[in-house]
N, C-alpha and C positions, 0 to 999 in steps of 0.2 A: 647194692646190698653189700653190706658188710660181713664179712666172714668170720665165724664165731672161732673164739682161741682153741687152738686144738688143745685135746686132754693129754695130761701127760701119761706117758706109754711106763707102766711099772711091770716088769718081768720077772720071773724068777729065774735062778741059772739053771735050772732044767729044762724050762721052756726057750731060754736063751742057746741050749745045747741043741735041742729038736730042732731049732729054726736053722741053726747052723748045718746041721746036718740036709735038712730041707734042701737048702740053698746050695749046698757044696753038689748035690746032686744035676741040679738044674743048669749052675752057671756055664756060660758060655766059654768062661776065660780059659777053663780047665785046669791042668796042674802044672807046678813050676813057675818060673817068672816070666813075665809078660813081657814083650819086646815092646823098648821103647820106655820101660818105667825101671826106675831104679829100687834096689832093695830096700831103700829107707824111704818110698815115695809113702804118701797121706794115707790114712785109712781108705779104703774103696768106696765107692759110691754104688750101693747096690738099688736097683730098681726091678719092675717086673713089667712084663708085657704078656698080656693074654688074648686068644681068640679061639672061635671053634675050628676044630680039626677031625678029620674022619667022622663026619656025622654024615646023615642020609639028605639032608636040606642044606643049610648055609655053613659053608667052610670058608676060612680065610687063612691057610696056613703061610701067605708072603707074610704077614703081620710078625709073627715069632721068629722068622728068619730073616726079615729084614732087620732086626732088634740084633739079632745075634750078629748080623754082618757087620752093623754098626759100631757094635763092641769092639769086634776086632779090629777095625779099622781106628777107631778112637787109640785103644790101647796100643797098636802100632805105632802110634805117631804120638806117643808120651801122655796119654790118658786124658782127662778131663782136670786140666790144670794142675796135672800130675798126679791124680788119683786113678786108679784103675776103676772102668766102669763092667761091674756086674750085672748081668742079666738074668734073672729069673724069669723062665716060660713056663705058662700053664695052659691047658686046653680045657677051655670053658663048655665045651661040647655042644653048644646053641640050647644050653637047658639052664632053667633059673637056678637051681641047685649047682650047677656047675660053675656059674658065674658066682654066684655065694662062696663056693669052696676055695675060689681062687682069690678072691678076696682074702677070705682067711688066711691061706697062704702067705697072703702079702703081708698082714699084720703080723703073722707068727717071724716073719723073716726082718720085721721091722724095716722094711725096706724105704727108702728116701722119696720114693714116687711112683706111680704105675704110669706107665708111658706107653703111648701110641697103641692105645687096646681097641680091639672090636667086641662089641656084645649088646644084645638087644634087649638085655635086662638090665637096665642101668639102676633101678631100686634096689636089686638083689646084692649090687656091690656098692654102692655108693653109701649105703647106710654102713656099713663094716668100714670103709675107709675115713668117712666124718667122726666117726666115734674115735679113731687115732690119731685124727690129724694129718692123715696121707693124703696129699695132692693127685689128682688124677689129672694128667697132662695129657693133651692133644687126642681124645679118644675120637672114633670114627663118627659121632656125630649122630648115632641112629636113635637115640632115645631124649627127649623132652629134659630127663633127670639131668643129663649134662649140659644142660643148658638153664639148670635152676642151681643145681648145687655149689655152696659157696667155696668147696675146694674143688671144684672142677674148673679147668682151664682148656676150653676149646680152643680149636685153630681154624674149624671151618663153619659153615652157617647152617649144618645139618640139612636134612632133607627138606625143610621148609624153604631153606633159600634156593634148594635144587630144583624145586616145583616152581616156586615164583618165576623164577628165570628160565625155565622150560617153557612156560607159560607166553613170556615176552618173546622168546625165539619163535614158538610155534604162531604166534598171532602176525608176525610178517609174512608169512606164508601159508597159511590154513584158513580157510573160511569157516571149517568146522572141526570140531576135534574129539576124539572118545580118548578118554583116561581110563585106563585099565590099571586097578591098583589091589592091595591086597584087604581084604573085607576084616581090617583089626582097629583097634582104638588109634593106632598111630597113623593107618591108613586112613583115617576119617578127617584128618587134617587136609589132607594131599587136594582134593576137589577145590575147596575154597582158594587154595594160594593160586592153582592154575587157574582158575574162573577172573580172579581180580586182573591178573595180568593180560588175559584175553578181552576182559570186558575195558581194560584202558586203552585198546587197540580198536573198539567199537566190533569185536568178535563175540557172538554168543557164549554161554556158559557150555563147559565141554560136558559129553554125556559120560555120567559115572557107572563105571562098570566093575564090580567087585568080585573076587576072585579069592580061592580059598589059599592061602602062601605057601601049602604043601601038596597043591595039586600036582598031577602028572600031567595032564591033557588039560586045554584051555580053548578046545575048539568051539563052546559054546560062547565063551567071552568073545573069542574071535570074530565070530558071524555078527554078534552084537555089536563089535565095535565098528565090523567094515559098514554095517547099515547106519549106525549113527554117524558116522562120519560121510555119510551121502552116498555110498556106493554099495545098495544092498545087492543082492544074487540077480533079483529081478530085473536090474539096471539096465541089462543089455537088451532084454525085450522091449522095454519101453524107448530106447532112446538109439538102439542098435551098437555095436560093439564100438566102433569110433566114438559116438557120443558118450559110451557109457566110460570109456577112458578116460576124455577129456572131463567129464563131471568128476570122477573118483579122484583125480590130481590135484582138485582143489581141498579134500580132506585129508587129516591125519589121524593117526592112532599113536599115542603114545603110552608108554608102559613102566612102570615101578615098583617090580615084583620082584627087587633084591636078587637072588641067585636064580628065583623061577623065571626070570625074565626072558632068558633064552628060550626055555621051555615054553612059554606063550607064543614068542614068535617063530618058534618050529610048528606048533599049533596054527599061528596064523598064515604061515608059508604054505601050508597044504590045505588050507581053508579058503584063499584068495584064490580066485580065477583070473584070467590073464588081464581082464579089461578092468578088475578092480584095483588100479595102480595107485591107492592112497599112498601117501609118503607117512614115514615112520620117525619117532621120537623117544628119548629116553634119557635117564639121567646116571650120573656115577653112582657106583655102588648097585648097579642094575646090570649096565652093559660096559664093556671095555673092549680093547684092541683084539684080546684071545677069543672074547664071545664071536667078534666081526668075523675073525679068521676061520672059525669052526664054523662059522653062518654060511660059508661059501665066500667071504672077500668081496670082490668087486661084483662078482656075480649073484650076490646072495642077497637076503631081506633087506639087510643092512645099508644096502648102497644109498646114497642119498640122505640117509638118516640124519635128523636135528639131535645133537647131544647136548646135554649141559652138563658140567662138571663144575668142580670148586676151584681147579688148579690148571694151569697150561696144558697143553696137547704133551702128550708123552714125547714126541719127537722134539720139543722146545729145546733150546741150550740151555735155559735154566735149569734141567734136570741132570746136565753132564756131571756135576759132582756126586749125586747119587748113583749114575748108571756108572760111574768110574769106582767108587767103592763096592757097589755089586761085582764087577768083573774083578777087581782084585783081592775082596774077601768073602765072597759066597762061596766060593769052590764048587762052581758048576751047580750050586743047589736049586732045582729045576722048580721048587715052591716060590722061587721071587720071578715074579712079573715085573718090569719096571713101568709098565702100563696100568697095572693094577692100582685103582683109588686107594684100596687098603694100604698099599705098600708105601705108597705116596706118602699118605697121611701119616703114616709111623716115620718116614723120615723126616717129615716137618716138626712131629712130635719130639724126637729126637734132637734134633736142631734147637728147639726152645732148650730142652732140659740141658744142653751143652752149653748154652749160653748164660743159663742162670747160673750152673756151677762155677762158671769162669767169671761171673759177676762177683761171688762169692770172695775171690781172691784166697786168701790163708786162711780164711775163717772156716767155723764149722759148717759142715754141709750134712744135714739132715734133714728130715721133713718139716719141723717148724722153721728152718733159715730158707728153704726152696719157697715154701709158702708166703713169708715173710717178704720176700726178694719179689715174686710175682704180685703181691697185695701192693707193694710199694711204687709200681709203677715200670719196672725193667721193660723196655722196649724191644723186642727181638723181632731181628731182621731176618729174612728167609731168602736173600736172593733173588727176589722178585716173584716167588710162589706165590705168595701171600702179599696183603698190605704190611706195614710193621704193624706189630701183633703188643697190645698192651692190657692190662686187666685191671686197672683201676675203675672205681664206679665210675668215672667221668669219660671212661673211653668205651664204655658198653653200649649197645646199640639200644635206642628205645624201644624194646620188642617186649610188651607185657609180660607173655608167658614164657620168654627166653631171656632173662634179666643177665644171663652170661655170656652171651653172642658178642665177639668183638669183629667179626670177620661175616659179612654177609655177600661178599663178592664171589660171582662166578663167571665162569669162562664158556663161551659158545662156541661150539665145535660142529663138523659136518663129515661124514664117511665120504670120501672122494678116491675112486680107485680103491675100494678096499680099506683105507687107511683112516683113520681119523684125523683131521686138520683142522687149525685154526680157524675162526671165522673172525674176524678183526684182529688187532693187534693188543688189546685191553681187555680187562676184566670190566665186567658190568656189575655195579653197586645196587642190590636189592634192599637196602636198608630201608629205604622210604615206602618201598611196596608191603615190607613187613611191618614195619609200625603202624601200617593203615590197616592191615588185615588181621593182625593176632596179638 
């Protein structure tokens, strides 16, 4: 797909002044000289990062916090090729209107790019960005729109890659699988992807159990999931406790409910009898190390769980540069959890931005220049956290409904001793599965 030429952005002086005031209120750099930058530095590179914060459902406060820490680190070390990095943050409130408002702020501030952001409402913000030619780099991959917009440059394979990967991982261990997923349009894609991987291994399709994404109790879904996985409450009566326990261990329950996944597994834990020892699974964006710790660690419901993520386990040495930046520049900001997939994704997105700006040398750095560099085949290396990334047409994966996807790799992990640990030393490429299913 060839990106359309960005439109010229014409601004009145009043609009420019207003945008400058908005940006100044939100920029991470603050006032005064920036350490590591000379007073005659190039014009700053201004970008925006948004995510929901302080809502009753989905929250990702680590996303803007990571962006701010990244900017402090870059500016303390000479900036982006000598240019100051300024980050405007925006709370999209997990609302359609909030996402649209953040996009309008980005347009008004004439940002160079929107980087590493998190939102469920792709169409609400991408239309505004496309109209002004502003690239969207490294979104969290929650929406299909992030994989279709010509100005979107995704760094992961979205939920579809995770579910296809989770199916392959579970197929090695589970005779029967129950999938608990949101009763939404986006959720409707998940069973097909999971089932394809299961069927490739000779396993039956998973039981598809839908749930309201904003529910506070999932007892009914937990009971259905246990029964469909081969561990109904009546099993002990039929087989005896030990027989029921042995039978239950052959089944698995996997859940992909975003922020509500932990709530589901809390209901699951209360609903499950001792003999219903089915194994559990989940994916990035639904469960992370923090949720595992809160769920009881090695004595909790997640022990032994099969987990599929976009990136290596949080303890992997390849994350050391990110951990160092957090340690030295986040100032004990407890919003940032280095094990959080959204924080990791933001780090990778800013890694892309840094290499794009560096590739431009002493030339102009604006939205058009960044878009052109990405479209011309710049190859971005992320220190082994992803394959080398490039967004030319010939670099995209042949996934019909996701034409902008360039990375379908996933990593298998398992909870052992209360900690997410890598299973195998390499990522698994799900491109072929995605090409054949969607």
